[in-house]
Legacy VTK file of the C-alpha trace (Angstrom):
# vtk DataFile Version 3.0
C-alpha trace
ASCII
DATASET POLYDATA
POINTS 174 float
23.959 8.063 12.114
24.625 4.343 12.422
22.293 2.034 10.061
22.337 1.424 6.220
18.881 3.139 5.473
19.351 5.842 2.262
17.317 8.705 3.637
17.093 10.188 0.087
15.342 7.213 -1.105
12.840 6.483 1.538
12.236 10.360 1.780
11.606 9.798 -2.206
9.007 7.015 -1.661
7.177 8.491 0.943
6.872 11.902 -1.008
5.626 10.008 -4.155
3.153 8.313 -2.364
1.828 11.297 -0.482
1.799 13.374 -3.781
0.123 10.795 -5.473
-2.327 10.762 -2.799
-2.887 14.511 -3.080
-0.817 15.859 -0.263
0.192 19.190 -1.229
0.912 20.682 2.199
3.893 19.508 4.156
4.147 21.143 7.692
7.165 20.491 9.697
9.455 21.211 12.674
12.956 20.875 11.418
14.448 17.467 12.222
17.483 15.123 10.873
15.035 12.163 10.019
12.628 14.439 7.835
15.161 17.087 6.263
15.278 14.971 2.945
11.542 15.051 2.780
10.946 18.511 3.242
13.839 19.362 0.429
11.685 17.165 -1.703
8.759 18.884 -0.861
10.413 22.393 -1.098
11.611 21.496 -4.586
8.246 20.152 -5.986
5.804 22.416 -7.600
2.846 20.359 -6.389
3.477 20.839 -2.960
4.303 23.485 -0.125
6.506 22.963 2.699
5.566 25.216 5.836
7.961 25.575 8.442
6.401 25.693 12.155
7.465 26.955 15.278
5.978 24.545 17.401
4.353 21.094 16.154
1.066 21.571 17.483
0.678 24.405 15.027
0.784 21.574 12.202
-2.285 19.883 13.773
-4.236 23.277 13.153
-2.748 23.918 9.957
-3.663 20.178 8.515
-7.209 20.484 9.853
-7.462 23.753 8.019
-6.201 22.295 4.772
-8.888 19.425 5.311
-11.535 22.503 5.618
-10.646 23.787 2.241
-10.522 20.360 0.430
-6.684 20.123 0.688
-4.560 17.362 2.383
-1.618 17.967 4.764
0.865 16.003 6.660
2.669 16.974 9.683
6.477 15.903 10.209
7.910 15.848 13.384
10.529 14.151 15.675
9.217 12.006 18.317
9.961 14.653 21.122
7.472 16.989 19.410
4.640 14.669 20.304
4.710 15.938 23.704
3.563 19.180 22.267
0.806 17.856 20.575
-1.901 16.237 22.920
-4.148 19.210 23.759
-4.551 19.939 19.750
-5.070 16.411 19.032
-8.312 16.621 20.505
-9.366 18.710 17.908
-8.880 15.966 15.142
-11.024 13.639 17.226
-13.692 16.143 18.179
-13.747 17.785 14.504
-13.139 14.479 13.015
-10.482 15.641 10.938
-8.018 13.474 8.997
-4.699 13.479 10.403
-1.393 12.212 8.915
1.631 12.674 10.998
4.857 11.224 10.096
7.213 10.881 13.470
10.838 10.132 13.223
11.908 8.404 16.220
14.558 9.070 18.978
14.678 7.219 22.466
14.277 3.873 21.047
16.722 1.297 19.364
20.222 2.158 19.809
19.593 5.565 21.343
22.749 7.156 22.872
21.155 10.273 24.497
19.518 9.393 27.530
17.474 12.632 27.345
15.751 11.282 24.578
14.050 7.906 26.181
11.304 9.262 28.284
9.442 10.963 25.280
10.590 8.290 22.842
8.962 5.728 25.154
6.007 7.730 25.363
4.928 8.426 21.601
2.897 5.541 20.949
1.091 5.573 24.434
0.348 9.559 24.181
-0.879 9.152 20.459
-2.880 6.212 21.268
-4.572 7.851 24.186
-5.508 10.682 21.687
-7.147 8.431 19.359
-4.402 8.448 16.596
-3.530 4.907 15.113
0.290 4.339 15.064
1.933 2.538 12.151
5.538 1.609 13.042
8.199 0.959 10.530
11.271 -1.263 11.517
12.588 -2.472 8.283
12.749 -1.198 4.890
10.657 -3.734 3.423
7.602 -2.354 5.513
8.083 1.275 4.305
5.698 1.074 1.211
2.779 -0.729 2.773
2.873 1.152 5.635
2.749 4.513 4.208
0.129 3.570 1.765
-1.899 2.047 4.726
-1.292 5.591 6.627
-2.574 7.387 3.843
-5.496 5.283 3.752
-6.289 5.452 7.203
-5.725 9.440 7.083
-7.645 10.243 4.005
-10.216 7.214 2.874
-11.139 6.208 6.354
-10.812 10.017 7.994
-8.722 9.066 10.822
-5.625 10.253 12.764
-2.829 8.277 11.951
0.834 8.327 12.619
3.532 6.738 10.572
6.539 6.002 12.735
9.630 5.744 11.405
11.679 3.825 14.199
15.309 3.823 14.974
15.939 0.512 13.704
14.892 1.668 10.391
16.480 5.210 10.458
19.600 4.430 12.323
20.429 5.687 15.703
22.653 8.787 15.598
26.157 8.139 17.126
27.343 10.709 19.513
LINES 1 175
174 0 1 2 3 4 5 6 7 8 9 10 11 12 13 14 15 16 17 18 19 20 21 22 23 24 25 26 27 28 29 30 31 32 33 34 35 36 37 38 39 40 41 42 43 44 45 46 47 48 49 50 51 52 53 54 55 56 57 58 59 60 61 62 63 64 65 66 67 68 69 70 71 72 73 74 75 76 77 78 79 80 81 82 83 84 85 86 87 88 89 90 91 92 93 94 95 96 97 98 99 100 101 102 103 104 105 106 107 108 109 110 111 112 113 114 115 116 117 118 119 120 121 122 123 124 125 126 127 128 129 130 131 132 133 134 135 136 137 138 139 140 141 142 143 144 145 146 147 148 149 150 151 152 153 154 155 156 157 158 159 160 161 162 163 164 165 166 167 168 169 170 171 172 173
């Protein structure tokens, strides 16, 4: 990957904020952008990481966590957003809090043309489903954006996506 972001550092910062907010369930579809966060969640006794076969399963899993008084987060790459619109109607209709962390492809510096269509559709699709999008472009935005996403989801009961842009993550070099 190009760019200078330290994935372990930013993943640790996000994890600590989530764990401090009572997030115990980390549902995920594997992706290079979220792999450090998943490793941290797997290693910590306070949290459980759950591997999904598809991103929409994470929407249902996080809704179920809320029903039993727990808090969850769905971790996915931008291409997985396309699998979720129908299940996101559950969030809106059931008034469930929903926190997603979306690692982007198909934006700043992308070299794979197949990533562009969904990369460009992520925010319009999420917003059409009533999900607030909080985008991180620079390291100095991460902590406040993470705190805002957590508050929007768990204090205000909203659906929210913390979007980690390729400008922040760095674009994959091919």
